[in-house]
N, C-alpha and C positions, 0 to 999 in steps of 0.2 A: 576780394574787396580792395580795389586800388585806393591808395591814399590813406590806408589805415595806419601807416607809420607815423602820421602826424598826431595820432592819439597816444595814449599811454601803453606801457608794457602789457597791461592786462588785456587790452583789446588785441594786441599783436599775438599774445599767447593764445587767446581764444580762437583767433583766426587760424593759427597754425594747428591748433588742436582739432578744429573742424576739418581742415584739409587732411590731416593724418588719419582721423577717424573714418573719413570717407574712403581713403585708400585701404584701410583695414577692412571696411565693409566689402569692397570689391574683392579682396583676397578671400575673405570668408565665403562670399557668394560663389566664387569660382570653385572653392573646395566642395561646397554643397552641390553645385551643378555637376561636378565630376565624381560624385560619390560612388557611382556605378561604373566608372571608367577603369577597365583593367590596367594596372601598372601606374595609375595616377599617383603622384606624390603630393601629399597635402603640404600646404605652405602656411606659415604663420608670420605675422607682421608685428614687430615690437618697436616702440619709439619712446616709451615713457622715460627710460633711463637717459636716453640721449637728450630728451626735452628738459629733464631735470638738470642735467649737466650744463646745458646752455643757459639755464636760468641762474645757476649758482656760480658760474664762472665770474670771478672777480679777483682783483688784486693782480698777482703775477700770473700771466697767461703764457703758455708756450707759443712761441712765434716761429712761423716758417720763414727761414732765411733764404730758401730756394723755392721756386715755384713748384718743383716736383716733390717736395717733402710731403709725407703723409700726415694729415692733421691728427693730433692726439685726441681731441674732443671738440665738439662744435662750440664756437665762441659766441654765436648769435642764433636767434630763432630761425633765421633764414637758412642756416646750414643744417638744420635738423631735417633728415629725410627718412629716418627709420631704417629697419633692417628686415629683410625677408629671409626666413630660414625654411628649410624643408625637413619633413619628418620621414626618415628612412624606414623601410620595412625591415624589421628585425626578426619577424616570425619565419619568413622564408616559405610560407605555405599560402595557398589560395591564389588570388589574382594580383597580389602585391600592391593593392590599393591601400593607402595609409589614412584615408579619410574616415573619421568617426563622426557620423552625422549627429549623434547626441552631443558630442563635445563642440562641434561647429555651431549647433543651434544655441548652446549656452554662450559661446563667444559672440554670436550674432546678437543675442539679447543684451548682453553686457555692453557691447559696443554701441548698440542703439540707445540704451539708457544714458551712457556717458556722452554720446553725441547730443541728445536732447538736453542734457544738463548744460553742456557748453552753449547751446543755442539760447537757452533760457538766461544764462548768465550774460551773454552778449546783448540780448534784448534789454535786460535790466540796465546794463552799462549805457546803452544807447538812450534809454529812457532818462537816465540821470543827466546825460549831456543835453538832451532836448529840454529837460526841466530847467537846467542852468541857463541855456540859451534863451529861453522864454522869460528869464528874469524871476524864476521861482514860481511861476503861475501855472 
């Protein structure tokens, strides 16, 4: 959604949440698609803590004085990208595929519900703006 920055933080947060949830959906889908692939390593995507950190950053923030410094935490929503991690096979037996279809289906359902919730909230926010722009009519 280009131009969303002109609105409030809530809309920016919802936009970022939708983008990150879509990325999570892709990763979960790839895991499910590769459930029968020997040696496939399941991936998981997390972004909630990073998003929370970007929202709560206030006051004194660490500043990178050199361009090659490693950032300690995201200081804006634009910097939140999430983290992809892999699940290693610890059993050492079988085809070494680490996908649990049951767990992935649960993640898929949770992610879909949270995505739809963010869409609903964004729609309500846009409805409020439309209502205000129409003079309350």
